[in-house]
N, C-alpha and C positions, 0 to 999 in steps of 0.2 A: 120190876121196876117202875113205881109210880111216883112222876113229879108233877107237880102243880105248880103253874106261875100265875100267881094272883096281881094282875092289873085292869085298869080302866080302861087302856087303850085298844079298842076291838081291831083298829087297823093293822096292827101288829101281832095279831094272834099266830097267826101263821109261820111269819118269821121268826118268831121266841119257839113255838112248837117245833119247827124243821130244827133250829140249833140245839135245843135240848135232846132231841132224840138222836144227836150224833153220840151221848155219852153212854149209852147203853143199846145193845143190839135187842134186848125185848122191854125196851123202855115204853111205857103208858104215859102220854104228856098231856095233860089239859091246861086250857089257859082260860081264865076268867075273872070277873071282879070279886068273885066270894071265896071262902075257903073252902078247900076240899079236905075232909075229916081224914080220907081214908090214905091220903098222899105220903108217902114216906120221906119227901123232900117238898116243901114248897118255899119258892122264890117270889118274895114279895117286889114288883119294882115300879117304880115311880119315876115320872118323866115331868120337869120342869122347864117352862120357855123363860130363857133369862135374856138381859140386854145382850146381844152380840152372840149367843149361843142357845145351847141345851143342855141339860144335866140330867144324868138318868143315876138313880139309885137301886142297887139291888141286894136284896138281904136274903140268903139262903139258911133255911132252919130246917133241923132235921127232924122227925116224929118223935124220936127219943129223947131230945134235947139236947144240949149242949151248947157250946157260944157260935153264935152264927157269923157266916161268913158275909163281910160287909164290905160292897165293892161302888166305887163311882167312877162315871164315864163321862166326860163334856166332848160337845162338838161344838166347832166356832161357826155362826151364821152371820154374814156380814148383814149391816143394817142395809133393809130395802130388797134383800136376797128374795127371789121368787118363791112361791108357797112350794113348790116342789123340792127347793134346795133345803127349806126348813123340813120338809117330811122326811128325805133323804136323812137328814142329821139326826133326826129324833129315830129312824128307824138303825142308824147306826150306833148311836150311844146305847140304846136300849140293847142291842144286839150284843154288843160288846161287854156292859155290864153281864149280862145273863152269861155270856160266855166265861168270863173272867173267873166268875163266883163258880161255875161248874168245873172248871179246870182246875180251881186250887182245891175244891173239894175231892176231886177223884184222881188228880194226878196226871190226868190224860190233857194233852196240846194238843188242838187242833192246828192240823198244819196248814189248813186253807181258812182258819178264823173263823170270822162269820158268814162267809160265802157258803152257799147251800145250791146256787145256782149252775146251771150248764156249763156257760161259756167265761171263764174268767178272764181269759187271754183279750176279751172286749175291752176291759177296763184300760189295758195297755193301749190298746189301738187308739180308745177314745182320747187319753192323754196325749199320746205321739200326735195325734190330728190337731189336737189343740195347741200344740207347740210346747208343752212341758216337757223338761229334759228328764235324762235317764234317772238320775240322782233325786230329783224333785218327786218323780213317778214312784219311785222305790219307797220315799218316807211317807208318801199317801196310802201307799197300798200297806205299808207295817202299821200306820198309826189309825187310817181310817177302817181297814178292814181286818186286822190283826193277822195278815197272811206270812207265814213263815219265811224266813232267807232262800231257805232250799226250794222251795214253790215260786217265790219270786224270781229266782233266777231261772227255773226252769221254762217260767212263763216269757221270760226276756229272750232265752235262745230259741223259742218258738215263733215269736213275734218277728225276731229278727231274720229267721229264715223266711219265714211267709213273706216278707218283704223283699228279700232278696229273689225267691223263686218267681214271685208276681210284683214287679215294681210298680207297674198300675194300678194295684189292689183298690187303693181308695177313688179309681175312676172309671170303674167297670159297671156303676148301675146302670149305666144305658144300654147294657147288654142284659141277657138272662142265661141262666143255666137249666137242663132239663132233667127232670127225674121219671126213670120210667118203671112203673111198680109192676112187677109181675109175681102172683102171691102163692106159687105153688111150691112145694118141697116133698121130698120123697117120704120124710116123716118131721114132725115138728119137736125141736129140742126142749128140755125140760126148763131151761132158763129163758126162752125166746117169748117175745109177746109181738112180734113183728107180725103182718099178715102173712100167714103161711099155711096153705091147706093142701092137703094130700091130693097129690097130683092125680092119683086114681079114685078120689073121693067123689061126695055127692054134692060137691058145694056149686055144681053149674059146670057145665062142658069146657073143657080148655078151647076148643075151636071157637065157641059162642064168645067166651072173654076176648079171645084175640081179634075178633071181627069187630068188637067194642072197641078194642084197644087202636086197632089200626086206623077207625073213623075218628076217633080222639086226637091221634097223633095228626092227621090230615087237619082237622081243623085247628089245631094249634099252629100247624105248619102255615097254613093260610092265615093266620093271625100274623105269624112274623113276618111272612113276606108283605101284607098290606101295611104294616107299620114300619117297614124297614129295620124291625128289630134284629140285632145280632144273637149267636149263641155262643157263649164262650165253652163250657164243656157240658157233655152228655153222659149219664149213669144211670144204668140198668140194674136195679137193687129188687130186694122183694122180701120173703121169699127168697127163692134160688131162680134165676133167670135161665140158669141152663138146664132145668128141670124139663120145659120143653124139649120138643123134637129139633133134631137139625134143620129138617125142612121149613120148619115154624120159625127158627131164629133166623134161618136164611131169607125168609118172607119178611119178618118184622125189619131186619136190617136194610133189606132193599128198599122198603118202604121209608125208612129213615133217610136214605140218601135221596130219595124222591121227592120227598115233601119238606125237608128243613133246607131252607134256602142257604146258599154259600157254606155247605157243609165241610168243604174242605179247610175253611177257616176255623172251624172248631178245634179248639186248643188240645182237647182231649177226651177220649171216649171210654167209659170203665164199663166192664160187663163183669158182675158178681157171679164166679163159678164156685162158690164158697163151698159147697158139699162135692167133696172128691167123687161121690157116686153119682154124681150125675156128668162127670166128664167123660167124652168119648172120642176117638179119633175124628168122628164124621162132624162133631161140634167144634172140634178144634179147628178143622178144617174151614167151617163157615167163619169163624172168628178171624183167621188169617186171611180168608178172603175179602172180608169187609174191612180190613186193617184197623181192627179192633186194639188199640195201643195199651190196655192196660186191664189185666184181671185179678180175680183173688182166688185164692186155693186155701180154705181155712182148715188147719189141723185143731184147732183150740187147745190141744194136748196132745202128747205123744204117748199117754200111758191107756192103754186098751181098756181097761177096767174102769176108766172114767168116763170113756166115750159110750160103753154098754149102758153106764149108770144114767147119763145125762140125754139118752136117746139117739146118738147119732149113729146110724146103722152103716158105718163104714170102719175100715180097719186102719192103723195106724201106716200099716204097709200099702194101703190103697193110696192113702194121701203123698206118701213118697213116690210110688207110680205114678200117679196123676201128675205129680209136678215135673217128672222127668219128661213124661209124655208131652206137655205142655212146651217144654223146652224145644222136643224135635220138632213140635210144629211153629216154631219162631216165636213164642210168647217171650219176648224180652224184658216185661215190665209187669213183675207178677208179686201180689202182696199176700203177706198171709198174716191170719190173726191167732194172737193166744191169748188165753183167760188166766187172768191169776185167780185163786180161790175157788177153784172148781171143788164141788163135794168130793172129801177124800184126800185132797190135795194140799201139801206143803211145800215148802224150799225145795225139798230132794226132787219133787214131782216135776218142779217147775224148772229146777238146773237141768233135767233129762231133757225137757222140752226145748230150752236154749241149745243144749247140746246137738240135739238132732236137727235144729235149724240153722246151726253152723254146718251142718253136711250139705245144706241145699243153698243158704246164701240168697234168699227171696230179694228183689230189690227194695222192698217196704216191708216192716213188720210192726202190726197194730196190737198192742197189749192192752187189753182190755182189764179192769177190775170187775169181778162180778158184783152184779146187782140183784138184789131180791126184788124184781118188778112184780107190782101187786096183781096180776092177770097171769103170772106164769105158772105151770104145772108145778114147779118145784118149790114157790110161795105157796101154793094152794096147799099141798103136800105136808110141808111144813107146819102151816098152821093146822092140819087135821090129825099131827100127832106123828107123822112120819119122820121126825129130824134125824134119827141115826144116818138113815141112809144118804140125807143131804146135810150131813155134819161137815162144816166148813172151818178152815184155820182162823186162828185168832187174831186180833190186831197187830200184835209184834211181829207175827210170821208174814201176815200181808204187807206191812211196811217194808219188812225186810225183802220180800220177791218184788216189790216196786223199785226197791234199790238194785236189786238184781238186774232186773231188765235196763234200768238206766246205764248201770257200769257195763253190761254186756253191750249194748249198742254203741256206745261209745266205744269199746275196744275194737270193734270191728266195723267202724265206719259209718254208721248210721247217726242222722242226726234227727233231734225231735222236731216236726213240723205242725201238729194239731193237736188240740187236747179238747177233751169235754168229760164233765161229770154228770153223774146221775144220782137220783135220790136212792136212799138205801145201799149205796155203793160202800163196799167192804173196807172197814178200815178210815172211812171217810178220805179215800185214795181217788184215783182219777183213771180215765183210758188216754193214752197216748199213740200216737203214730209216729214211727220212724221211718225214716227212708235214707238211702243211699241219697247224697247230692245232686240233684237234678232228675231225679226219680219219684218226686212227692205228687200227690194226689191234689191236681187243682181244684176238683170239685170239693175234696173234704175241707179246704181252705176257705172257700166261696161259701160253702153252707154253713161251717161252725161260726165263722165270723160276721156271717150276716151281712154282708159286704155289696150283694146284689140280690135280685128278685130269684127264684126257685120256681120254675113252675111244672108241677107234679101231673103226670099223666099215667094213666092205669090203677089198678086197684090198690087201695091203701094210702096214695099216693097224696102228700100234702104239698100244697103249693105256700110258699111264702111271699108276700108281696112287700118290698119295702119303699114307704113314702119317701120320694126325692128329698122333700123339703124338711121332714120332722124325724126321718127314720122309723117312724112308726111302723109296725110289721101288722099286716093282715093274713090270715090264715084261711085257706078253703081246703077242705078236705076231700077226696074222693071216697066213696063207700069201700070199705075193708072186706066186706065178703064178696067172693065172685058172682053169685046170684044176683045181689044188689046191684052189682057194679054193670051186669049185662042190662038190666031192666031200667037203669039211670044215668048212663054214663052221659049220654047227649044233655041233659038236665046239668050236668057237673059240667060239663065243657063249656056250655053257653054262659052259666055262671061266672065260671072261673075267667071267661074272655071278656065280659062285662067289667069284671073287676080290674082286668090288664088294661083295658081302653080308660077306666076311670083313674088309674096308676098313670097312664102317659099324659092324661089332661092335667094331671097335678105336676108333673115334670114338666110341662111346658109353660103352665102359670107360675112355677118357681123360677125358669128361665127369664 
């Protein structure tokens, strides 16, 4: 499907292209001021600045002729409003006009309206912090963004839960959370784009990487101590942090306790043990020794053929075995991940995964909807013509499975507590974290809602520094490849500490 959007406004090109791409999995979208003769559908989009507002007109015409679909959308802009408010109104009006034209033509209603970003719940937090009531917030989300009632209700449940779990959520900007990236895995899954290198591969030795990681952790610990900055949560991700040996894990956690000031005040420490084939009694004993409060053991699916297809070299039985082993070693807060829409799976396979989850009842269940990430093996092979191997469910089945997840978690006492979305996510749905009340991941909430700075340590770790006055986010990314990290961790750490010092200076100035 080739869709062309004809508009003079270059600023809106990316926003409009992302909205149009929601309507067909194979959509090829172009945006520009001229016609595209080979387009199957052309949407002419005009924007006008009016007294007190903005008017967007969209006209969708098919190559074969027929009556155009014509839509108008207006957005109010108060007199004297800042330029950014007018730009936002233009973006909303243009997006809504395009969305409605395509919805009328296809019959597909997009539940998230014009939103294509990662963190929709931030819209609620922003309005609540500005003092808007619940009903007024609902009206704005419907009118400005065309979000469905179902998704607004989900967002409200999540934000309510976040504020119950972290009553001081809006006041945690004076602390930071730490993310520790360990980039090794037994194998790389076909859908994955995280830094995940073969633990036995040639991307640099594990010992050399860990030496750099230890030194970077010392430098960050020194900064925390020098500035008196507290740490709210610590999250070990990757990769699979339990890919390294029990002895290496023990040394890393010992260092953490040595260099992180006031570690007894840290509210939560999580270690991703996502691959069951990396879990051993010795590693669980290390986790218990250092009082790691939360781990993840991720089945993704309970259908063995799917695990084989996506390159996860463990069995369904091994997932169950390692979960029970973790319980034996006192792990009382375990998360498990499931993925909706894995190749070859539909509602029947997902129902089986939910039924198997019921036998284990982890404290939290994160339900992802598959996203075709540009750099993943699965996306590459589909692009190269291997579509049959990675054939996925259609939009209706994806929507059905997301509702199955919500209904199952409601029935079993879980509550939704965080949400994020991704580009190219199947069915234009979302990823949702569910938990038993009181077992929510604090790090996930803080990271997704961007309420405090995250300091990334290790390979592929991205730091996010939040300006205390403006809320503007600055990112600092560590090298993704172990070899590059080994060679440059010190420069990356020094640049990060300089950025952290600047952030503290701005905070002091704001006060």
